[in-house]
N, C-alpha and C positions, 0 to 999 in steps of 0.2 A: 886358193878357192876349190880346189879337187882336194885338199886335204880334208878342211873343212866339211863339203860333202858327205865324204867317206864317211867322218866320225860323224854325222846326219844319219847316213844309212844303219849304222852298225849298230845307232842306238833305237832306231823302230821300233826291232823286236822284244826289246827289255820295257818302254813305254808302253808297247800293247797287250805285255803280260803281267805289267803292274793292274792297268786300268781293268783287265781281269778280275783279276784278285780282288780289288775294289769295289769294283760292282758283285761278285757272288758276298763278299762278305758284308756288304751294307745291306744288303738289299732283306732286309727282313720285314715281316706280315703286315701290317695294321693290325691293331688287334679288332675283332670282334666286337661292335656296341652290342649293349644290352638291352635288349628288346621292352619298348615299354610296353606294360601292362594298366589295365584297370583293374585295381584292386580294394574290395568296400571287408569290413568286419560283423561278423553275422548277427544278423536283428540289429545294427545298429541304428537303420532309421526308420522313422517314426510312423514312415508309409507302408511299412512290410507286416502290415495285419498289426499292431501291438499300440496296446494303447499306454499313453504317459499322464503317471498322476508328479501330484506336485508333492514334497516333504523333505524332511528335516535328518541331518546325518545326526545319529546319537550313541553312543557305548553300549555294548551287548550286555555288559552290567552296571548300571545306575545303582549305589548307594547311599539314601540320606543316614549322614553321620550325626549321631543326638550322643549325649552324656547320660547316666545310665542314675545318675540324680541331681540333684535340683541343685541350684548357688547362682554367686552372682559370676560373670563371664570377668573373667580379670586380663585374663592376657589372648589374645590371638596373633598367631603365627603367621597363618597363610592368608593367599587371597581366592578370589576366583581366577584361573587362569593357570594356577601354578601348579607346577607335576611335584609330586608326593612322590616318598618310597614308603611303601609298608612297614610299620612301626612307629613312623615318626609322628614326633607333639603335634596337633595341629591347635590343638585349645588347652587352656588351663582354666576352674574355676578355682574361687576365691577354697583355699585347703583348711579354710583357721577352726572351720565347727568339727569334719570328719576328721579335723587332728586333734581336738578336744577329746572325743568321741571316742577313740582310737585309744588315746592316753587313758580316759577313763576305762575302757575295757579292760585295757590291762593291767594295773593299778588293780583291779579286782579281782581279775584271772589270779594275779601276783597273792594276793590274800586268801584266795579259799584252797591258792595251793598250800598254800603255809599249813592251815587249820585240816587241807587231808593229809600232809605229811605226821603233825603230832595225833590226829586220829588213827591212823595206822600204828602207831610208837601205843595208843593207849588200846589198840585194840591184840594188839600181842599181849601185854598185860592183861588182856579181860577185862578191863575199866571200862569198855564204852561196848554196846553192843552192836553186831554186825549190822543191826538194821541202820542205825545212826553214822555208822562208817561208808553204809551204801548211801545216804544222804548224805551227807555230805559228797564222796565222789559226785554224787550223781551234779550237784550244783555247781562243783569244781567244770564238769564238764558243759556244763551250760554254758559259765563264766568263758571259758575256751570257746567254745563256737562263737560268742558274742563276740567278743575280740576278731576272729578270723572273719567275723564281717565286716566289724567297723573297719579291720585295716585295708576289706575288698572297697567299700564305702572311700578312703582315701586314696586310697590306687585310681578310684575311678571317677576322680576331680581332675586326671591327663584323658583327652579323648585323644585316638592312634588312631592312623591309616589302618583299615587294616587288610587293604593290598596298595599296589603300587598302582597309581593314575594320577586324574588330573581335579584339580576341583574346579567344577562345573557350575556350580552356585556358592555363594555365602550369604545367609538368610539371619545373624546376630551380629553384633557386636560388640567392641569393650565395655562394661559395665551396665551392659543388658541382667536382669537376672532372670534366666532360662527356669525352665524346670523340666522335671524327667520325661528324658523320650522326644522334648522339642528340640526336632531339625537346626543343626545348625549347618552342617556343608551340605553339599549333595558332591558325593565323589562317582566319575568317570573312569568306570575301570579300565586299567591297561589289554589290549588284546585284540579285542573284536569291536568292529564299527558294523551298524544298519541304521538304513534311513527309516522312518515310521510316515508309515503316510495311512488314506482312508481311504477302504473300497468300499463302490455304490453299493446299499441294500437290494437294489433290482440285479446286479447281477454277482453275488454273492455268491452262489454256488459254479461262477466259472473259475473260481481261482479254490487253490490246495495249497495246505504246507507242502514245502521243497519246490514249488516250482519253480524254473528258472526264471530268472528276471534280468535287465541292464538296465547302471545307476549312469547318469550321466551329469555329471556338478556344473551348476548352473554358473560357476569360476575357472570352470574349464571344460569349454563348449566342447560337440569331437570327441572329447575321452572318457569314453563308455570302460565302465569295473562290471565283470561278470559278479552275481548276486542272486540268492531264490529267498523265497518267502519262506522266513522264519516263523512264526506265529502268525495266525490269526484271532482275533478279540471273539470269542462266544457273543457277544452280544452287540447289538447294534448302539453309538450310543444317541441319545435322545434327543440331544439341540442338530447334529449332522447329519443323523442319519445314516452317520457311515460306520465300515465296521475299523477299526483301526488296528493295524498289520501291522509287523517290521519286515525288512527286506534285509538280509544279512549280506556282506558284501564276503565273496572268495579272492583266496588268493594271500601274499603277501602285500598287495598295493595298497590293503582296504590301511593297515598302520600309519598311510602317509596321508589318508582324510579325512580331514581339520572336521572337530563340532561343533556343530553348532551348523556347519557348513546348507544351502540348500542344494536341491536335487531333484532329478527327474530318474524316475524310476518305471521304465520301459516292459512291460507287463502284456506276453500276448496269450491267446485263447489258452483253455486251459488242452481244447485237443489239438492245437496245434503243435505247442510247446512253445520253450521262452525263443528259440534262435531259427533263423530263420536268413534264407540264400534267394535273392534273383535265381531264375530260371535259367541266363546265360552262362550262369558257374557252374552249373551240372555239366558234365564230361563224362566218357565213359573210359575207362583203363584198357592197356591192352586181350584184360579177360574178360571183358565185359559186363562189368561189375561197374558202379556210379561210384565218381569220385573228382575231388575238385581237386586243385591246384592251390598250393597254399604254400605263402612266402615267408618263410623263416628271418631270423633277425640276419643273417649274413647276404641278403635281398638274393635269396636259391629256392626254384622252384622246386616242388617238393608235390608230389601226385599222391592224394590220401584217399581209398576208403571211406564213403561218408553212410549212414543210414538214414533214409530218407521217409516225412510223413505223406499226407496227401498232398499231391502237386493242386495249386491256387491259379488265378492266372496271370501273374507273372512274378508270386513267390513260391518258394516250398520251407515245411518246417524242415531244423536240423535236429534229427535223435538222438547220432552217435556218431562221430568221427571229430568234430571240432567244438571247438570250445570257443565262448564270447571272447570279444579282446587280437585274436586270429586275422592275419591278413589274406582272406580269400580274392581267387581272380576272378575277374566277373567275366570280365571283355580278352579274349588272346590268347584265352587256355590251350585251342587247339593247335596252334603252333609250338607248343612249348614243348620240350623235352626235361625229363629228370636230370636233378640238378644243375638247369643252365641258372645264368644270371639274367635278371631280370631289371628293371628301373619299375617302379611303383607307382603308381601315380591317380589322384581321384577322380573324380566325377567334373571339375574343373581341369584337367590338366594339370597341378600341381604334385610335385615330387611329393610324396612319402614317407615316410623318416619310418618303418618299418619298425627296429631296433625299439624305438621309443614309445610309452602308453601313456 
């Protein structure tokens, strides 16, 4: 019994040291939870003095494709909605008449070419006059031009795509007799996308080309894309009394927008700029300059200097420093530090995926 107690007393220091080491090594500090902040997108809300106009997505370049000659439309190789490549054959006219004309013109040119060679030999022997030879040479040149024209006419019986794009509409069918210049397809070229809207006649002076705008697709509510007014018609539509305008979508995301989609375009007044932020988002940096906190794709808060316009009752126009589609901290910015990880939420306290647009 005494020997067992001695062994226990000898083991106590070792056990105490082991417990101390385990306590030191396992005491890891709990990671600090990301601070929850309310974020908004500049000018994203329609109540920020921005007016919304309904519109439809179009291609920046839309071309009506037609044959340069008339004839019977014998073949149609594409349909509406089909993507096409530059140079691809889209449709074909019956080439019979054009080929006959080209063959006849070629035969006439060959005959006059043979006559010209005989006249050249006769001229060398001084058996024909120079004027007769010149007349024969002029006739041959006219026949050659007529053959080249007929050959071109034969090539015009094939309608090719002038550039990459999508067939937006089909306006003729195989078997139909079409005239030269009659539209067969409407081609929406790849590259740019824009929204066609109508601006009210009474306020047309409030809008200008280059003015910032924000586009929201009806199929993707809450997803807003930056844009600008590219053009405004010179005259109002006689029926609707609105000025047709095109709002071009900016950035690479424009290529993902489908043709024909319905959209809303938010355009702020010309004096206030196209982007606005709530007053609560405006802060002062260490140097006293006006700044806001922007949350990047990694969920990190970054302070950024901005240039603002005249302050409104609850919002302020952003003239420089922030782009449409970025997420700006609208509440809790005074507690943030540069590079701090944050948990962005919307006004309904729902998490916001900042990296997704």
